[in-house]
Backbone as JSON Lines, residues from 0, in Angstrom:
{"i":0,"aa":"M","n":[0.74,-1.15,0.15],"ca":[-0.13,-0.08,-0.01],"c":[0.81,1.17,-0.02]}
{"i":1,"aa":"Q","n":[0.64,2.07,-1.05],"ca":[1.42,3.39,-1.07],"c":[0.94,4.41,0.12]}
{"i":2,"aa":"I","n":[1.85,5.39,0.28],"ca":[1.53,6.27,1.28],"c":[0.17,6.95,0.89]}
{"i":3,"aa":"H","n":[-0.09,7.41,-0.16],"ca":[-1.56,8.18,-0.75],"c":[-2.55,7.21,-0.26]}
{"i":4,"aa":"E","n":[-2.57,5.77,-0.57],"ca":[-3.46,4.97,-0.05],"c":[-3.68,5.05,1.21]}
{"i":5,"aa":"K","n":[-2.57,4.82,2.23],"ca":[-2.69,4.85,3.46],"c":[-3.46,6.08,3.95]}
{"i":6,"aa":"L","n":[-3.09,7.31,3.52],"ca":[-3.74,8.63,3.9],"c":[-5.21,8.35,3.74]}
{"i":7,"aa":"K","n":[-5.6,7.94,2.38],"ca":[-7.19,8.07,2.23],"c":[-7.75,6.82,3.11]}
{"i":8,"aa":"T","n":[-7.22,5.78,3.52],"ca":[-7.56,4.71,4.46],"c":[-7.98,5.36,5.74]}
{"i":9,"aa":"M","n":[-6.97,6.06,6.2],"ca":[-6.97,6.75,7.52],"c":[-7.9,7.76,7.6]}
{"i":10,"aa":"R","n":[-8.07,8.64,6.44],"ca":[-9.03,9.63,6.37],"c":[-10.46,9.16,6.59]}
{"i":11,"aa":"L","n":[-10.49,8.07,5.81],"ca":[-11.94,7.32,5.82],"c":[-12.29,6.94,7.04]}
{"i":12,"aa":"C","n":[-11.18,6.13,7.76],"ca":[-11.63,5.86,9.17],"c":[-11.91,6.85,10.09]}
{"i":13,"aa":"K","n":[-11.5,7.97,9.91],"ca":[-11.91,9.13,10.91],"c":[-13.12,9.7,10.4]}
{"i":14,"aa":"N","n":[-13.73,9.19,9.26],"ca":[-14.99,9.7,8.62],"c":[-14.85,10.9,8.23]}
{"i":15,"aa":"W","n":[-14.04,11.44,7.65],"ca":[-13.55,13.01,7.18],"c":[-13.64,12.87,5.51]}
{"i":16,"aa":"T","n":[-14.12,13.84,4.93],"ca":[-13.93,14.02,3.72],"c":[-12.58,14.64,3.21]}
{"i":17,"aa":"Q","n":[-12.26,14.68,1.96],"ca":[-10.78,15.37,1.55],"c":[-11.01,16.82,2.01]}
{"i":18,"aa":"E","n":[-12.02,17.31,1.86],"ca":[-12.46,18.89,2.22],"c":[-12.09,19.16,3.68]}
{"i":19,"aa":"D","n":[-12.48,18.11,4.58],"ca":[-12.46,18.33,6.01],"c":[-10.89,18.17,6.31]}
{"i":20,"aa":"L","n":[-10.08,17.33,6.05],"ca":[-8.71,17.12,6.1],"c":[-8.02,18.56,5.46]}
{"i":21,"aa":"A","n":[-8.46,18.84,4.26],"ca":[-7.59,19.89,3.8],"c":[-7.81,21.46,4.49]}
{"i":22,"aa":"E","n":[-9.01,21.4,5.09],"ca":[-9.43,22.58,6.05],"c":[-8.69,22.43,7.37]}
{"i":23,"aa":"K","n":[-8.6,21.33,7.75],"ca":[-7.83,21.02,9.16],"c":[-6.11,21.31,8.86]}
{"i":24,"aa":"L","n":[-5.81,21.04,7.58],"ca":[-4.18,21.35,7.24],"c":[-4.16,22.85,6.72]}
{"i":25,"aa":"G","n":[-5.21,23.52,6.45],"ca":[-5.25,24.97,6.11],"c":[-4.62,24.91,4.85]}
{"i":26,"aa":"W","n":[-4.78,23.87,3.83],"ca":[-4.53,23.73,2.52],"c":[-5.71,23.6,1.54]}
{"i":27,"aa":"S","n":[-5.51,23.89,0.33],"ca":[-6.56,23.89,-0.64],"c":[-6.87,22.32,-0.82]}
{"i":28,"aa":"V","n":[-8.08,21.93,-1.05],"ca":[-8.58,20.83,-1.43],"c":[-7.86,20.16,-2.52]}
{"i":29,"aa":"N","n":[-7.67,20.81,-3.3],"ca":[-6.96,20.23,-4.69],"c":[-5.52,19.99,-4.28]}
{"i":30,"aa":"T","n":[-5.0,20.73,-3.52],"ca":[-3.33,20.29,-2.95],"c":[-3.55,18.92,-2.33]}
{"i":31,"aa":"Y","n":[-4.52,18.79,-1.37],"ca":[-4.52,17.79,-0.66],"c":[-4.96,16.5,-1.49]}
{"i":32,"aa":"S","n":[-6.09,16.53,-2.26],"ca":[-6.44,15.43,-3.17],"c":[-5.57,15.13,-4.06]}
{"i":33,"aa":"K","n":[-4.64,15.83,-4.5],"ca":[-3.58,15.2,-5.57],"c":[-2.38,14.32,-4.56]}
{"i":34,"aa":"I","n":[-2.27,14.82,-3.38],"ca":[-1.52,13.84,-2.81],"c":[-2.05,12.54,-2.56]}
{"i":35,"aa":"E","n":[-3.53,12.65,-2.09],"ca":[-4.24,11.35,-1.92],"c":[-4.57,10.42,-3.15]}
{"i":36,"aa":"R","n":[-4.36,11.07,-4.27],"ca":[-4.54,10.36,-5.55],"c":[-3.28,9.9,-5.9]}
{"i":37,"aa":"G","n":[-2.13,10.22,-5.48],"ca":[-0.7,9.8,-5.84],"c":[-0.44,10.43,-6.72]}
{"i":38,"aa":"E","n":[-0.89,11.72,-7.18],"ca":[-0.61,12.75,-8.39],"c":[0.5,13.8,-8.03]}
{"i":39,"aa":"S","n":[0.8,13.72,-6.64],"ca":[1.73,14.79,-6.16],"c":[2.71,14.01,-5.15]}
{"i":40,"aa":"D","n":[3.93,14.3,-5.3],"ca":[4.93,13.58,-4.11],"c":[4.52,14.5,-2.91]}
{"i":41,"aa":"V","n":[4.6,13.93,-1.78],"ca":[4.6,14.52,-0.71],"c":[5.72,14.64,0.22]}
{"i":42,"aa":"K","n":[6.36,15.92,0.48],"ca":[7.47,16.19,1.25],"c":[7.45,15.81,2.58]}
{"i":43,"aa":"L","n":[8.39,15.24,3.3],"ca":[8.34,14.75,4.79],"c":[7.74,15.76,5.67]}
{"i":44,"aa":"D","n":[7.97,17.11,5.31],"ca":[7.31,18.01,6.45],"c":[5.83,18.07,6.25]}
{"i":45,"aa":"K","n":[5.5,17.9,4.71],"ca":[3.89,17.97,4.78],"c":[3.41,16.58,5.29]}
{"i":46,"aa":"L","n":[4.12,15.51,5.27],"ca":[3.42,14.25,5.62],"c":[3.42,14.0,7.15]}
{"i":47,"aa":"K","n":[4.45,15.03,7.88],"ca":[4.46,15.22,9.29],"c":[3.31,16.12,9.63]}
{"i":48,"aa":"Q","n":[2.9,17.0,8.87],"ca":[1.47,17.89,9.35],"c":[0.47,16.96,9.05]}
{"i":49,"aa":"I","n":[0.23,16.06,7.96],"ca":[-0.74,15.34,7.87],"c":[-1.06,14.22,9.12]}
{"i":50,"aa":"A","n":[0.12,13.83,9.36],"ca":[0.18,12.7,10.52],"c":[-0.26,13.3,11.81]}
{"i":51,"aa":"D","n":[0.22,14.72,12.1],"ca":[-0.31,15.31,13.27],"c":[-1.71,15.48,13.15]}
{"i":52,"aa":"V","n":[-2.29,15.91,12.12],"ca":[-3.57,16.37,12.13],"c":[-4.58,15.01,12.24]}
{"i":53,"aa":"I","n":[-4.0,13.89,11.57],"ca":[-4.7,12.74,11.67],"c":[-4.81,12.04,13.15]}
{"i":54,"aa":"G","n":[-3.73,12.48,13.82],"ca":[-3.45,12.14,15.19],"c":[-2.38,10.79,15.44]}
{"i":55,"aa":"V","n":[-1.63,10.64,14.42],"ca":[-0.67,9.42,14.44],"c":[0.69,10.12,14.32]}
{"i":56,"aa":"D","n":[1.87,9.38,14.95],"ca":[3.22,9.81,14.79],"c":[3.63,9.37,13.2]}
{"i":57,"aa":"L","n":[4.31,10.11,12.94],"ca":[4.83,10.07,11.55],"c":[5.58,8.48,11.28]}
{"i":58,"aa":"S","n":[6.13,8.1,12.36],"ca":[6.9,6.65,12.16],"c":[5.67,5.78,12.14]}
{"i":59,"aa":"E","n":[4.6,5.96,12.63],"ca":[3.4,4.83,12.61],"c":[2.8,5.1,11.02]}
{"i":60,"aa":"L","n":[2.79,6.28,10.69],"ca":[2.13,6.63,9.26],"c":[3.31,5.57,8.29]}
{"i":61,"aa":"L","n":[4.26,5.77,8.5],"ca":[5.25,5.22,7.57],"c":[5.5,3.64,7.59]}
{"i":62,"aa":"N","n":[5.06,2.95,8.92],"ca":[5.23,1.73,9.06],"c":[3.98,0.94,8.79]}
{"i":63,"aa":"V","n":[2.81,1.48,8.38],"ca":[1.73,0.99,8.15],"c":[1.92,0.06,6.97]}
{"i":64,"aa":"T","n":[1.52,-1.48,7.35],"ca":[1.78,-2.36,6.05],"c":[0.39,-2.54,5.49]}
{"i":65,"aa":"D","n":[0.47,-3.26,4.24],"ca":[-0.66,-3.38,3.4],"c":[-2.01,-3.86,4.06]}
{"i":66,"aa":"R","n":[-1.77,-4.67,5.04],"ca":[-3.1,-5.06,5.64],"c":[-3.51,-4.24,6.75]}
{"i":67,"aa":"T","n":[-3.15,-3.11,7.05],"ca":[-3.5,-2.51,8.15],"c":[-3.96,-1.15,8.11]}
{"i":68,"aa":"I","n":[-4.91,-0.59,8.89],"ca":[-5.44,0.54,8.99],"c":[-5.58,1.14,10.22]}
{"i":69,"aa":"F","n":[-5.65,2.51,10.62],"ca":[-5.98,2.93,11.8],"c":[-7.21,3.08,12.05]}
{"i":70,"aa":"N","n":[-7.57,2.59,13.66],"ca":[-8.92,2.82,14.01],"c":[-8.66,3.78,15.47]}
{"i":71,"aa":"F","n":[-9.44,4.84,15.18],"ca":[-9.3,5.77,16.42],"c":[-10.45,5.81,17.39]}
{"i":72,"aa":"A","n":[-10.07,6.19,18.45],"ca":[-11.21,6.37,19.4],"c":[-10.99,7.73,19.96]}
{"i":73,"aa":"E","n":[-12.09,8.61,20.26],"ca":[-11.81,9.9,20.76],"c":[-11.47,9.77,22.25]}
{"i":74,"aa":"N","n":[-10.71,10.55,22.73],"ca":[-10.48,10.63,24.19],"c":[-11.31,11.59,24.66]}
{"i":75,"aa":"F","n":[-12.41,11.53,25.39],"ca":[-13.41,12.67,25.67],"c":[-12.77,13.3,26.78]}
{"i":76,"aa":"G","n":[-11.79,12.92,27.53],"ca":[-11.32,13.65,28.72],"c":[-10.66,14.76,28.3]}
{"i":77,"aa":"Q","n":[-9.85,14.62,27.09],"ca":[-8.95,15.52,26.65],"c":[-9.41,15.8,25.07]}
{"i":78,"aa":"N","n":[-8.95,16.92,24.45],"ca":[-9.67,17.03,23.2],"c":[-8.52,16.69,22.26]}
{"i":79,"aa":"N","n":[-8.24,15.44,22.36],"ca":[-7.31,14.87,21.37],"c":[-7.73,13.53,20.83]}
{"i":80,"aa":"L","n":[-7.17,12.82,19.93],"ca":[-7.47,11.61,19.69],"c":[-6.44,10.55,20.03]}
{"i":81,"aa":"A","n":[-6.75,9.17,20.35],"ca":[-5.84,8.35,20.77],"c":[-5.83,7.18,19.76]}
{"i":82,"aa":"H","n":[-4.86,6.75,19.55],"ca":[-4.65,5.53,18.75],"c":[-4.84,4.37,19.55]}
{"i":83,"aa":"T","n":[-5.82,3.7,19.1],"ca":[-6.23,2.42,19.81],"c":[-5.83,1.14,19.3]}
{"i":84,"aa":"I","n":[-5.79,1.02,18.12],"ca":[-5.68,-0.54,17.64],"c":[-5.55,-0.62,16.25]}
{"i":85,"aa":"L","n":[-4.6,-1.34,15.63],"ca":[-4.32,-1.55,14.22],"c":[-5.32,-2.78,13.67]}
{"i":86,"aa":"L","n":[-6.21,-2.28,12.77],"ca":[-7.12,-3.34,12.19],"c":[-7.05,-3.43,10.57]}
{"i":87,"aa":"S","n":[-7.37,-4.39,10.04],"ca":[-7.52,-4.47,8.5],"c":[-8.85,-3.91,8.2]}
{"i":88,"aa":"E","n":[-9.11,-3.56,7.1],"ca":[-10.3,-3.22,6.65],"c":[-11.59,-4.13,6.91]}
{"i":89,"aa":"A","n":[-11.32,-5.48,6.57],"ca":[-12.33,-6.24,6.91],"c":[-12.45,-6.59,8.38]}
{"i":90,"aa":"Q","n":[-11.38,-6.47,9.16],"ca":[-11.74,-6.66,10.52],"c":[-12.6,-5.47,11.05]}
{"i":91,"aa":"C","n":[-12.19,-4.33,10.5],"ca":[-13.15,-3.07,11.11],"c":[-14.38,-3.43,10.57]}
{"i":92,"aa":"A","n":[-14.89,-3.94,9.33],"ca":[-16.3,-4.1,9.15],"c":[-16.8,-5.21,10.03]}
{"i":93,"aa":"H","n":[-15.95,-6.2,10.28],"ca":[-16.63,-7.26,11.12],"c":[-16.89,-6.77,12.65]}
{"i":94,"aa":"E","n":[-15.79,-6.12,13.18],"ca":[-16.13,-5.42,14.54],"c":[-17.36,-4.37,14.3]}
{"i":95,"aa":"L","n":[-17.46,-3.98,13.34],"ca":[-18.58,-2.85,13.31],"c":[-20.01,-3.97,13.37]}
{"i":96,"aa":"D","n":[-20.0,-4.85,12.45],"ca":[-21.17,-5.69,12.51],"c":[-21.15,-6.32,13.94]}
{"i":97,"aa":"K","n":[-20.03,-6.63,14.6],"ca":[-20.47,-7.47,15.94],"c":[-20.98,-6.26,16.81]}
{"i":98,"aa":"A","n":[-20.5,-5.0,16.68],"ca":[-21.09,-3.9,17.73],"c":[-22.41,-3.75,17.52]}
{"i":99,"aa":"R","n":[-22.9,-3.88,16.14],"ca":[-24.31,-3.77,15.72],"c":[-25.14,-4.79,16.45]}
{"i":100,"aa":"L","n":[-24.57,-5.98,16.5],"ca":[-25.29,-7.28,16.99],"c":[-25.47,-6.92,18.43]}
{"i":101,"aa":"M","n":[-24.25,-6.63,19.18],"ca":[-24.22,-6.42,20.41],"c":[-25.53,-5.27,20.89]}
{"i":102,"aa":"L","n":[-25.51,-4.34,20.29],"ca":[-26.39,-3.08,20.31],"c":[-27.89,-3.76,20.4]}
{"i":103,"aa":"E","n":[-28.16,-4.79,19.55],"ca":[-29.27,-5.35,19.17],"c":[-29.61,-6.14,20.47]}
{"i":104,"aa":"Q","n":[-28.77,-6.89,20.82],"ca":[-28.91,-7.67,22.01],"c":[-29.19,-7.13,23.18]}
{"i":105,"aa":"K","n":[-28.49,-6.11,23.44],"ca":[-28.63,-5.17,24.73],"c":[-30.0,-4.6,24.46]}
{"i":106,"aa":"D","n":[-30.57,-4.23,23.62],"ca":[-31.9,-3.61,23.3],"c":[-33.13,-4.87,23.75]}
{"i":107,"aa":"K","n":[-32.61,-5.9,23.52],"ca":[-33.41,-7.04,23.54],"c":[-33.44,-7.4,25.02]}
{"i":108,"aa":"E","n":[-32.31,-7.17,25.55],"ca":[-32.14,-7.81,27.03],"c":[-32.84,-6.48,27.91]}
{"i":109,"aa":"I","n":[-32.78,-5.29,27.37],"ca":[-33.3,-4.18,28.31],"c":[-35.07,-4.54,28.25]}
{"i":110,"aa":"G","n":[-35.67,-4.83,26.85],"ca":[-36.86,-5.07,26.94],"c":[-37.25,-6.18,27.9]}
{"i":111,"aa":"W","n":[-36.57,-7.24,27.84],"ca":[-36.87,-8.47,28.86],"c":[-36.9,-7.97,30.01]}
{"i":112,"aa":"L","n":[-35.66,-7.16,30.47],"ca":[-35.52,-6.81,32.12],"c":[-36.85,-5.82,32.35]}
{"i":113,"aa":"K","n":[-37.25,-5.2,31.53],"ca":[-38.4,-4.21,31.81],"c":[-39.44,-4.97,32.16]}
{"i":114,"aa":"E","n":[-39.77,-5.96,31.05],"ca":[-40.74,-6.98,31.38],"c":[-40.99,-7.81,32.68]}
{"i":115,"aa":"E","n":[-39.78,-8.16,32.97],"ca":[-39.29,-8.9,34.13],"c":[-39.73,-8.0,35.67]}
{"i":116,"aa":"S","n":[-39.14,-6.86,35.46],"ca":[-39.42,-5.81,36.47],"c":[-40.93,-5.71,36.61]}
{"i":117,"aa":"E","n":[-41.69,-5.64,35.34],"ca":[-43.19,-5.26,35.64],"c":[-43.84,-6.63,36.31]}
{"i":118,"aa":"R","n":[-43.28,-7.9,36.02],"ca":[-43.94,-8.99,36.54],"c":[-43.54,-9.19,37.71]}
{"i":119,"aa":"L","n":[-42.15,-8.78,38.22],"ca":[-41.97,-8.59,39.78],"c":[-42.94,-7.74,40.47]}
{"i":120,"aa":"K","n":[-43.25,-6.47,40.14],"ca":[-44.06,-5.48,40.67],"c":[-45.31,-5.87,40.94]}
{"i":121,"aa":"E","n":[-45.97,-6.73,39.91],"ca":[-47.44,-7.47,39.99],"c":[-47.17,-8.5,41.27]}
{"i":122,"aa":"I","n":[-46.18,-9.32,41.18],"ca":[-45.9,-10.25,42.36],"c":[-45.83,-9.67,43.7]}
{"i":123,"aa":"I","n":[-45.09,-8.72,43.72],"ca":[-44.96,-7.95,44.99],"c":[-46.34,-7.2,45.58]}
{"i":124,"aa":"A","n":[-47.23,-6.77,44.48],"ca":[-48.58,-6.26,44.85],"c":[-49.32,-7.31,45.26]}
{"i":125,"aa":"L","n":[-49.38,-8.48,44.79],"ca":[-50.06,-9.61,45.01],"c":[-49.84,-10.14,46.44]}
{"i":126,"aa":"L","n":[-48.56,-10.26,46.74],"ca":[-48.02,-10.51,48.18],"c":[-48.51,-9.48,49.16]}
{"i":127,"aa":"K","n":[-48.36,-8.24,48.75],"ca":[-48.67,-7.38,49.87],"c":[-50.32,-7.34,50.07]}
{"i":128,"aa":"R","n":[-51.12,-7.81,49.03],"ca":[-52.55,-7.86,49.14],"c":[-52.84,-8.97,49.98]}
{"i":129,"aa":"A","n":[-52.16,-10.06,49.62],"ca":[-52.39,-11.42,50.52],"c":[-51.84,-11.28,51.89]}
{"i":130,"aa":"G","n":[-51.01,-10.55,52.03],"ca":[-50.45,-10.24,53.49],"c":[-51.44,-9.5,54.31]}
{"i":131,"aa":"S","n":[-51.8,-8.43,53.75],"ca":[-52.84,-7.54,54.16],"c":[-54.07,-8.09,54.49]}
{"i":132,"aa":"G","n":[-54.5,-9.01,53.61],"ca":[-55.96,-9.89,53.75],"c":[-55.79,-10.78,54.83]}
{"i":133,"aa":"A","n":[-54.6,-11.25,55.14],"ca":[-54.24,-12.39,56.15],"c":[-54.3,-11.6,57.44]}
{"i":134,"aa":"A","n":[-53.78,-10.5,57.41],"ca":[-53.82,-9.76,58.81],"c":[-54.92,-9.26,59.18]}
{"i":135,"aa":"E","n":[-56.13,-9.06,58.24],"ca":[-57.27,-8.64,58.38],"c":[-58.1,-9.96,58.97]}
{"i":136,"aa":"D","n":[-57.89,-11.15,58.6],"ca":[-58.6,-12.22,58.7],"c":[-58.04,-12.7,60.18]}
{"i":137,"aa":"A","n":[-56.93,-12.25,60.43],"ca":[-56.33,-12.77,62.03],"c":[-56.85,-11.79,63.01]}
{"i":138,"aa":"G","n":[-57.23,-10.48,62.6],"ca":[-57.48,-9.51,63.47],"c":[-59.19,-9.76,63.85]}
């Protein structure tokens, strides 16, 4: 995978358009898009600037292999991005599918717990009535 392909993959992982990244860099969209298409050589200082904006060390950018892309998670405590793990594109898609299934399962479990809570409330109400009725009979 060439540098321009890596840049595109990382940009897409961040869900940014070329316009978004160019704006963050303070460059024209045309300048950045030529780099990403491989139509323009990128000097090391510009590559460093791109890496900084994306949130990776330049050494990480240069060491990305053909099978890897960067997956980022926002660090909400601070206003920066943290590199979390290297995944292939297929692995990213698989992890996304797994997350969706987990969310669906969570929603089902929440629904079941709500139903169970209602059933328990009904049982408690019945027990209270039975307890108060028994107390009245004894009195």
